[in-house]
C-alpha positions in Angstrom: 46.4 -38.2 84.3 49.1 -35.6 85.1 49.3 -32.1 83.8 51.7 -33.0 81.0 49.3 -35.6 79.7 46.4 -33.1 79.9 48.4 -30.6 78.0 49.2 -33.1 75.2 45.5 -34.0 75.0 44.4 -30.4 74.7 47.0 -29.7 72.1 45.8 -32.7 70.1 42.1 -31.6 70.2 43.1 -28.1 69.1 45.1 -29.6 66.2 42.1 -31.7 65.1 39.8 -28.7 65.3 42.1 -26.6 63.1 42.5 -29.4 60.6 38.7 -29.9 60.4 38.1 -26.2 60.0 40.7 -26.0 57.2 39.2 -29.0 55.3 35.5 -27.9 55.7 35.5 -24.1 55.7 31.7 -23.7 55.1 30.7 -25.8 58.2 28.6 -23.7 60.6 27.9 -20.8 58.1 24.2 -21.4 57.7 24.1 -24.2 55.1 25.3 -24.5 51.5 25.7 -21.3 49.3 23.1 -20.4 46.7 24.1 -22.3 43.6 22.8 -19.3 41.5 25.5 -17.0 42.9 29.3 -16.9 43.0 31.2 -14.6 45.3 34.0 -12.2 44.3 35.4 -10.7 47.5 32.3 -9.6 49.4 30.2 -8.7 46.3 27.8 -11.5 45.1 27.8 -11.9 41.3 25.0 -13.8 39.6 26.0 -16.9 37.7 25.5 -16.9 33.9 21.8 -17.7 33.1 21.2 -21.0 31.4 19.3 -21.0 28.1 15.6 -21.0 28.4 14.3 -24.5 27.4 11.8 -24.7 24.6 12.3 -21.1 23.2 9.9 -20.5 20.3 11.7 -20.7 16.9 11.0 -18.4 13.9 7.9 -19.8 12.2 7.6 -20.0 8.4 4.4 -20.5 6.4 3.2 -20.6 2.8 0.3 -18.9 1.0 -0.6 -16.8 4.0 -2.8 -13.7 4.2 -2.9 -10.8 6.7 -5.6 -8.2 6.9 -6.4 -5.0 8.9 -9.8 -3.8 10.1 -11.1 -0.5 11.3 -13.1 0.1 14.5 -16.3 -0.8 12.7 -14.9 -4.2 11.6 -14.4 -3.2 7.9 -11.4 -4.5 6.1 -9.0 -1.7 5.3 -6.2 -3.7 3.7 -5.3 -7.3 2.8 -1.8 -8.6 2.2 -1.0 -11.9 0.6 2.4 -13.4 0.1 3.6 -16.6 -1.5 5.9 -17.3 1.4 6.2 -15.8 4.8 8.2 -15.9 8.0 7.5 -14.1 11.2 8.7 -13.6 14.7 6.8 -11.6 17.2 5.3 -8.5 15.6 7.4 -8.6 12.5 6.2 -10.4 9.4 8.4 -10.8 6.2 6.8 -11.9 2.9 8.0 -12.5 -0.6 6.1 -12.0 -3.9 3.6 -9.8 -2.2 0.1 -8.5 -3.3 -1.5 -5.9 -1.0 -4.9 -4.3 -1.6 -6.3 -1.3 0.2 -10.0 -0.8 0.7 -12.3 2.1 1.3 -15.3 2.5 3.6 -17.6 0.9 1.0 -15.3 -2.2 0.9 -14.2 -1.4 -2.6 -10.6 -1.7 -3.6 -8.8 1.7 -3.7 -5.3 0.5 -4.8 -3.4 -2.7 -5.3 0.4 -3.0 -4.8 2.7 -5.7 -6.1 6.2 -6.1 -4.8 9.0 -8.6 -4.6 9.1 -8.5 -0.8 7.5 -6.6 2.1 7.7 -6.3 5.9 4.7 -5.8 8.0 4.5 -4.7 11.7 1.3 -6.3 13.0 1.0 -3.9 15.9 1.3 -0.6 14.0 0.3 -1.8 10.5 3.3 -0.1 9.1 4.5 -1.8 5.9 7.8 -1.6 4.0 7.7 -2.8 0.4 11.0 -3.6 -1.4 12.1 -4.2 -5.0 10.3 -2.5 -7.8 6.8 -1.7 -6.4 3.9 -1.3 -8.8 0.7 0.3 -7.6 -2.5 0.7 -9.6 -6.1 1.9 -8.9 -9.5 1.4 -10.5 -9.1 4.7 -12.5 -6.1 3.1 -14.4 -3.4 5.2 -12.7 -0.1 3.4 -12.3 2.7 4.3 -9.9 6.1 2.6 -9.8 8.7 3.2 -7.1 11.8 1.2 -5.9 11.1 1.7 -2.1 7.7 2.3 -0.7 6.5 2.6 2.9 2.9 2.7 4.3 2.3 4.4 7.6 -0.5 2.7 9.5 -1.0 5.8 11.7 -1.0 8.4 8.9 -2.7 6.2 6.3 -0.3 7.4 3.6 2.4 6.1 1.2 5.9 7.4 1.3 8.1 6.6 -1.7 11.8 7.1 -2.6 13.9 6.4 -5.7 12.6 5.9 -9.2 9.2 7.6 -8.7 6.9 7.5 -11.8 3.2 8.2 -11.8 1.3 7.5 -15.0 -2.2 8.9 -15.6 -4.4 9.1 -18.6 -3.1 12.6 -19.5 0.3 12.8 -17.8 3.5 11.2 -16.6 5.2 12.6 -13.5 8.7 11.6 -12.3 10.7 12.6 -9.3 12.8 11.6 -6.3 10.3 11.3 -3.4 6.5 11.2 -3.1 3.6 11.1 -0.6 0.3 9.7 -1.6 -3.0 8.6 -0.1 -4.2 5.0 -0.6 -6.5 6.0 -3.4 -3.6 7.4 -5.4 -5.8 10.3 -6.4 -3.5 12.8 -4.7 0.2 12.3 -5.2 2.8 14.9 -4.1 6.2 14.5 -5.8 9.4 16.4 -4.8 12.9 16.5 -6.1 13.9 16.7 -9.8 10.2 16.7 -10.8 9.5 16.2 -14.5 6.1 16.1 -16.3 5.0 14.8 -19.7 1.5 16.0 -20.6 -0.6 14.1 -23.2 -3.3 16.1 -25.0 -6.6 14.4 -25.5 -8.3 17.3 -27.2 -9.7 16.7 -30.8 -9.3 19.4 -33.5 -7.4 21.7 -31.2 -6.4 25.0 -32.8 -2.7 25.4 -33.6 -0.7 26.8 -30.8 -3.3 26.0 -28.2 -1.9 24.4 -25.1 1.3 22.3 -24.8 2.3 20.0 -27.6 1.5 16.3 -26.9 4.1 14.3 -25.2 6.4 17.2 -24.6 8.2 17.2 -21.2 7.2 20.0 -19.0 9.8 20.9 -16.3 8.1 21.0 -12.9 8.9 22.9 -9.7 10.7 21.3 -6.8 7.4 20.1 -5.5 4.3 19.2 -7.6 0.9 17.7 -6.7 -0.8 15.5 -9.1 -4.6 15.1 -9.0 -6.9 13.6 -11.6 
């Protein structure tokens, strides 16, 4: 084979090598690329994650009851709803009855609401709709929005506050109360109606029955 023939053979091998490299650019680069990454220039960009198979759906139930206990194992509250749905730490219920208990396991107050939301970790509760709360003394409290703080063990109400006791009716914009409803602090546009229970009271003694008594910006009602 002369030099011309050798030159043509070398040229042909070089052409084949170039063609092969052009057709298979990843050959000799350490195997196939990671299928979980795509490259933009020299910066690897993760490919979009695929949906997790078998993700837990929102669970619904009927006639369910939730309750809280203190460190000694005593029930502190019990919430019952005609229908519920929950996901994670959040529980939503409709047509709700919630009772709060004292250390002697006796009911302190019972709440009825159209709906409520419960955080099962913090025991915070948010009652919606017209909320009606009563206690064994016969006191009655109505409010359009009521929250219970699990950490502070108190009720916080806004809008349409009305507290009715045997001798008085208090109304206002906001209120703070303990679960017994024995101490209720009302603020904002406070109005009071006092009912006299005295018999044979001398004329001019005390306020007239059922007469509205304007209150201060903040008033505390106790039995």
